[in-house]
C-alpha positions in Angstrom: 0.0 0.0 0.0 1.4 3.5 -0.9 2.0 6.2 1.7 -0.7 8.2 0.0 -3.2 5.5 0.6 -2.2 5.0 4.2 -2.4 8.7 5.2 -5.1 9.9 2.8 -2.6 12.3 1.2 -3.7 13.9 -2.0 -0.3 13.8 -3.8 1.3 13.1 -7.2 1.9 9.5 -8.1 5.7 9.7 -7.6 8.4 12.2 -6.8 11.0 13.0 -9.4 14.5 12.7 -8.3 16.1 15.8 -7.0 19.7 16.7 -7.8 20.7 13.6 -5.8 18.6 10.5 -5.6 16.7 10.1 -2.4 17.5 7.3 0.0 14.8 4.8 0.9 13.5 5.3 4.4 10.6 4.0 6.4 7.5 6.0 7.4 5.2 4.8 10.1 1.8 6.3 11.1 1.6 7.4 14.7 -0.9 8.8 17.1 -0.5 12.6 17.3 0.7 13.8 20.7 -1.8 15.7 22.9 0.0 18.9 22.2 -0.7 18.6 18.4 -3.8 20.2 16.9 -6.9 18.6 15.5 -6.8 17.1 12.0 -3.0 16.8 12.0 -1.5 13.7 10.3 1.4 12.4 12.4 4.2 10.2 11.1 7.4 8.8 12.3 10.3 8.7 9.8 12.9 6.1 10.4 16.3 7.1 8.9 19.9 5.9 9.3 22.0 7.8 11.7 24.9 7.2 9.2 23.8 7.3 5.6 27.1 5.8 4.5 26.2 2.8 6.7 22.4 2.4 6.1 22.1 -0.8 8.1 23.6 0.7 11.3 21.7 2.5 14.0 18.4 4.0 13.0 16.9 7.2 14.4 13.3 8.5 14.3 12.1 11.9 13.3 8.6 13.1 14.1 6.6 14.5 11.2 3.2 16.4 11.4 1.2 17.4 8.4 -1.8 19.7 8.2 -3.6 18.9 5.0 -4.8 21.7 2.7 -8.4 22.6 3.0 -8.6 23.0 -0.8 -6.0 20.7 -2.2 -4.3 22.0 -5.4 -3.2 19.9 -8.3 -0.3 19.3 -8.4 -0.3 19.3 -4.6 1.4 22.3 -2.9 3.2 22.0 0.4 5.1 24.3 2.7 7.9 22.9 4.8 8.6 24.9 8.0 12.2 25.0 9.3 12.8 26.4 12.7 15.8 28.1 14.4 18.2 27.4 17.2 19.7 25.1 16.1 17.5 22.9 18.4 13.9 24.1 18.3 11.6 21.2 17.8 9.6 22.0 14.7 6.5 19.8 15.5 6.1 21.7 18.8 5.4 24.9 16.9 2.5 23.5 14.8 -0.2 25.4 16.6 1.5 28.8 16.3 2.7 28.2 12.8 -0.7 27.1 11.6 -2.1 30.5 12.7 0.7 32.4 11.0 0.2 30.5 7.7 -3.6 30.1 8.0 -4.4 31.6 4.6 -1.7 29.7 2.8 -2.9 26.5 4.6 -6.1 26.6 2.6 -4.2 25.5 -0.6 -1.0 24.1 0.8 -0.2 21.2 3.1 1.8 22.5 6.1 4.6 20.1 6.9 6.6 20.0 10.1 9.6 17.7 10.4 11.7 17.5 13.6 15.4 18.0 12.7 17.6 15.0 13.8 18.6 15.5 17.4 15.6 17.7 18.4 13.2 14.9 19.3 13.4 11.9 21.7 15.0 9.3 19.6 17.7 10.2 20.3 17.4 12.8 23.1 20.4 15.1 23.0 19.5 17.3 26.0 22.4 18.1 28.3 20.7 19.3 31.5 22.9 20.5 34.4 23.2 17.6 36.9 24.6 19.9 39.6 22.2 21.0 42.3 24.4 24.0 42.9 22.6 26.7 40.9 25.6 29.0 41.0 27.0 27.1 38.1 24.0 28.2 36.0 24.4 31.8 37.1 28.1 31.8 36.2 27.9 30.2 32.8 25.5 29.9 29.9 27.0 26.6 28.9 29.0 25.0 31.7 31.9 23.4 30.0 32.4 20.6 32.5 28.7 19.6 32.3 28.8 19.6 28.5 32.0 17.5 28.4 30.2 15.0 30.7 27.1 15.1 28.5 29.2 14.4 25.4 30.8 11.4 27.0 27.3 10.1 28.1 25.7 10.6 24.7 28.6 9.1 22.8 27.9 5.8 24.4 24.8 5.4 22.1 25.0 8.2 19.6 27.5 9.3 17.0 27.5 13.1 17.7 29.4 13.8 14.5 26.4 12.9 12.4 24.0 15.6 13.7 24.9 18.2 11.1 23.1 20.6 8.9 24.0 18.6 5.8 22.7 15.4 7.2 19.5 17.2 8.3 19.0 18.5 4.7 19.3 14.9 3.5 16.7 13.8 6.0 14.3 16.5 4.6 14.8 15.4 1.0 14.2 11.8 1.9 11.0 12.5 3.7 9.9 14.8 0.9 10.4 12.0 -1.6 8.8 9.4 0.7 5.7 11.6 1.0 5.6 11.9 -2.8 5.9 15.7 -2.9 7.4 16.8 -6.2 8.4 20.4 -5.3 8.1 22.1 -2.0 7.9 25.6 -0.6 10.2 26.4 2.3 9.8 28.9 5.0 12.8 29.1 7.3 13.7 31.1 10.4 17.1 32.0 11.7 19.3 28.9 11.9 16.6 27.2 9.8 17.7 29.5 6.9 21.1 27.8 7.0 19.4 24.4 6.7 17.2 25.8 3.8 20.2 27.0 1.9 22.0 23.7 2.4 18.9 22.0 1.0 19.0 24.3 -2.0 22.6 23.6 -2.5 21.9 19.9 -2.9 18.3 19.5 -3.9 17.1 22.8 -5.5 15.2 21.0 -8.3 12.8 19.9 -5.6 12.1 23.5 -4.4 9.4 25.8 -5.8 10.0 28.9 -3.6 12.0 29.7 -0.5 11.3 32.3 2.2 14.1 33.2 4.6 13.4 35.2 7.7 16.4 36.4 9.7 18.8 34.8 7.2 22.2 33.3 8.2 24.8 33.5 5.4 26.8 30.3 4.7 30.0 32.2 5.3 29.1 33.5 8.8 30.0 31.7 12.0 28.2 31.7 15.3 29.0 33.5 17.6 31.4 35.7 15.5 30.3 39.3 15.6 27.6 38.6 18.1 28.8 41.1 20.8 29.4 44.0 18.3 26.1 43.4 16.4 24.2 43.4 19.6 25.9 46.7 20.6 24.8 48.2 17.3 21.3 47.1 17.7 21.1 48.3 21.3 22.6 51.7 20.4 19.9 52.1 17.7 17.1 51.3 20.2 18.5 53.7 22.9 18.9 56.4 20.3 15.2 55.9 19.4 14.4 56.4 23.1 16.4 59.6 23.2 14.4 60.9 20.3 11.1 59.8 21.9 9.6 62.5 24.2 8.0 60.1 26.7 11.0 57.7 26.8 13.6 60.4 27.2 11.5 62.1 29.9 11.3 58.8 31.9 15.0 57.9 31.2 16.9 61.2 30.5 20.3 59.5 30.4 19.9 56.1 28.7 23.5 55.9 27.6 24.7 57.0 31.0 22.6 54.2 32.5 24.2 51.7 30.1 27.7 52.8 31.0 26.9 52.7 34.7 25.6 49.1 34.2 28.7 48.1 32.3 30.9 49.4 35.1 29.0 47.4 37.7 29.1 44.3 35.6 32.8 44.7 35.0 33.4 45.4 38.7 31.7 43.9 41.7 28.9 42.5 39.6 25.2 42.1 40.5 23.9 40.2 43.6 20.4 39.0 44.4 20.5 39.4 48.1 19.5 37.0 50.8 15.9 37.3 51.8 14.9 38.9 48.5 12.3 36.8 46.7 12.8 34.0 49.2 16.5 33.6 48.6 18.3 31.7 51.4 21.7 33.2 50.5 23.2 35.9 48.4 23.2 34.9 44.7 25.9 36.3 42.5 25.0 36.6 38.8 27.8 36.8 36.3 28.0 39.8 33.9 27.7 37.5 30.9 24.5 36.0 32.1 23.0 39.4 32.7 24.2 40.6 29.3 22.8 37.5 27.6 19.4 38.1 29.2 19.3 41.7 28.0 20.5 40.7 24.5 17.5 38.4 24.2 15.3 41.5 24.5 16.7 42.8 21.2 15.3 39.9 19.2 11.8 41.5 19.0 11.0 45.2 18.9 8.1 44.6 21.3 10.6 43.4 24.0 13.3 45.8 22.9 10.9 48.6 23.9 11.5 47.6 27.6 15.3 47.9 27.4 15.7 51.5 28.5 13.7 50.7 31.6 15.5 47.4 32.3 19.0 48.9 31.9 18.0 51.9 34.2 16.6 49.5 36.8 19.6 47.2 36.8 22.0 50.1 37.0 20.3 51.3 40.2 21.2 48.7 42.8 18.6 50.0 45.3 15.8 48.8 43.1 17.1 46.0 40.9 16.2 43.0 43.1 12.9 42.0 41.5 14.6 42.2 38.1 17.5 40.1 39.2 15.1 37.4 40.5 13.6 37.3 37.0 17.1 36.8 35.5 17.6 33.9 37.8 14.3 32.4 36.7 15.2 33.0 33.0 18.5 31.3 33.4 16.9 28.2 34.9 14.4 28.0 32.1 17.2 28.5 29.5 18.7 25.2 30.6 15.8 23.3 29.0 15.2 25.7 26.1 16.8 23.3 23.6 18.7 20.1 23.3 22.2 21.6 23.8 23.8 18.4 22.6 22.5 19.2 19.1 23.5 22.9 19.4 27.0 21.9 20.2 27.1 19.1 17.6 26.4 21.8 14.9 28.2 24.9 16.2 31.3 23.0 17.4 31.8 21.6 13.9 30.3 24.2 11.5 31.2 27.4 13.3 33.9 27.5 16.0 36.8 26.0 14.0 36.5 28.9 11.5 36.5 31.8 14.0 39.5 34.0 14.7 39.3 33.9 18.5 41.7 36.8 19.1 40.0 39.0 16.5 36.6 38.4 18.1 37.7 39.3 21.5 39.1 42.5 20.2 35.8 43.3 18.4 33.9 42.5 21.6 35.9 44.9 23.9 33.8 47.6 25.5 30.5 46.1 24.5 27.7 45.0 26.9 28.1 41.3 26.0 31.9 41.4 25.8 33.8 38.2 25.1 31.4 36.1 27.2 29.8 34.1 24.3 33.2 33.6 22.6 34.7 32.3 25.9 31.7 30.1 26.6 31.4 28.4 23.3 35.1 27.8 22.8 35.2 26.2 26.3 32.1 24.2 25.6 33.5 22.9 22.2 36.9 22.0 23.5 35.8 18.5 24.4 33.1 18.0 21.9 33.5 15.3 19.2 34.6 16.8 15.9 34.0 16.1 12.2 35.5 17.9 9.2 33.0 20.0 7.4 32.9 19.9 3.6 34.8 22.8 2.0 31.7 23.8 0.0 29.6 24.1 3.1 30.5 27.8 3.8 30.5 28.9 0.2 27.5 30.9 -1.2 24.6 28.9 -2.6 24.0 29.7 -6.3 20.4 29.1 -7.2 18.0 30.4 -9.8 14.9 29.5 -7.6 12.6 32.2 -6.4 13.7 33.4 -3.0 12.5 36.1 -0.7 14.6 37.3 2.2 13.3 39.4 5.2 16.0 41.0 7.3 15.1 43.2 10.3 16.5 46.7 10.6 17.5 46.1 14.3 18.4 42.4 14.1 21.2 41.7 16.6 21.7 38.1 15.5 21.5 38.0 11.7 22.2 41.6 10.4 21.1 42.6 6.9 24.7 42.2 5.7 24.1 38.4 5.9 21.2 38.8 3.5 23.2 40.9 1.1 25.8 38.1 0.8 23.1 35.6 0.1 21.0 37.6 -2.4 24.0 38.3 -4.6 24.0 34.7 -5.6 20.2 34.5 -6.2 19.2 36.1 -9.5 15.5 35.4 -8.9 15.6 36.6 -5.3 14.6 39.7 -3.5 15.8 41.2 -0.2 13.6 43.3 2.0 15.2 45.1 4.9 12.2 45.5 7.1 12.2 48.8 8.9 11.4 48.9 12.6 11.6 45.2 13.0 14.3 42.9 14.5 15.0 39.2 14.4 11.4 38.2 15.0 8.9 39.5 12.4 5.6 38.6 13.8 4.6 41.9 15.6 1.6 43.3 13.7 2.1 40.5 11.2 -1.3 40.8 9.7 -0.8 44.4 8.8 1.7 43.8 6.1 4.1 40.9 6.2 1.5 38.2 6.0 0.3 39.6 2.7 3.8 40.0 1.4 4.9 36.5 2.3 1.7 34.8 1.3 1.7 36.4 -2.1 5.3 35.3 -2.7 4.8 31.7 -1.6 1.6 31.4 -3.6 3.0 32.8 -6.8 6.7 31.8 -6.5 7.8 35.2 -7.9 9.7 37.6 -5.7 9.9 40.3 -8.3 6.1 40.9 -8.5 5.6 41.1 -4.7 4.2 44.5 -3.6 6.3 45.5 -0.6 5.2 49.1 -0.1 3.4 48.4 3.2 6.7 47.6 5.0 7.5 51.3 5.0 4.4 51.9 7.2 5.6 49.6 10.0 6.4 51.4 13.2 8.0 50.7 16.5 5.8 50.0 19.5 5.7 52.6 22.3 8.5 52.3 24.8 7.8 50.7 28.1 8.2 53.5 30.7 6.2 52.0 33.5 8.3 51.6 36.7 9.1 48.1 38.0 
């Protein structure tokens, strides 16, 4: 019986081979988890951990499909690729189905967990130490990650959880589901995966939307501290130009320098007795800076930064905010399977970074060299595998592609997109004003129409983008804590 018959999929009879012939894999129907949404079709894809040894260990990838309400012929599909690396794609089905609700009328929405983000295998590296001071010192405790690598290596080949292998998984699942050509929407790290897919299988792609794009020749976390500083400076300058914000916080840059001096000096302490603390809790400057940097990812949260910086810089009123930072750090520990994050960044990024140069670029910034120090230490004992020389080269493709880059993006600045688009003759780059890494604020006012038009018609050149110039920043948060 065909997979179409098993799952009731309204698909072409057979998939044409992409640039490289798909591998044969097994698909098994499964009961959707309770977290899934009604009418989803759930599948488990069984793939080799090592494609060069197809009869060795098998791993499973969860797949969820929302069938089109009005199936087109030939069938249309949209594959969603999430960021991180490490975000589990099937866990986002409810939110994404709302974002792409209009497109879902005529397109199947397909969610495939990237290898290493599910439970078979589980690459989480939770902190085993009951001493929470480790978490408040480091973002990625090197000792814990080294122990995690040793534990995982007993059952998993950590060198096989790469972007290139994930792209091969996607193509094999596409073929097994009998989709001829697919649309792709990708976010952040997912744009790296999308480009690697285009590199190897572009004949199987109809159109690609990249949001917050990562260029193949960029390496995480190179430039992270300096780009965050640029984004933060832009937001604080907007506060200075805003009457209400500048009245509430008349010296935003003075507050920032005061906070930097505290972080570089005695540091910040959540005191005994505050918020139920049994003892004084010291929070490292890097953890505080990482917390503030996360606020830059969306303009709705960036609007709180002048208030947060002012509050943290005044030690007589920062205890409630420090308690929130402690809570955030504990939640961050379970935010993603850090084993996968390290498997990718320790092989695809860190070996290509000039450590000395990055420390010089980070000097004087809020983040400083913290992320560089953390990731180099974390990767020191992580299993390594040589990356293909072509992996970091630009992807040349004549396929329709639309790139959305946020004006204030601290993670994937528009310079990334400019590198990408120069190799995409049928592509279009939109630098979205008054937006950051996340694009969903006031989505229905403009960007939904722009992206839906592109994905439906697979033509970037005809998309009307005039509405992006009407997007505005939200009001600054000036309410006292």
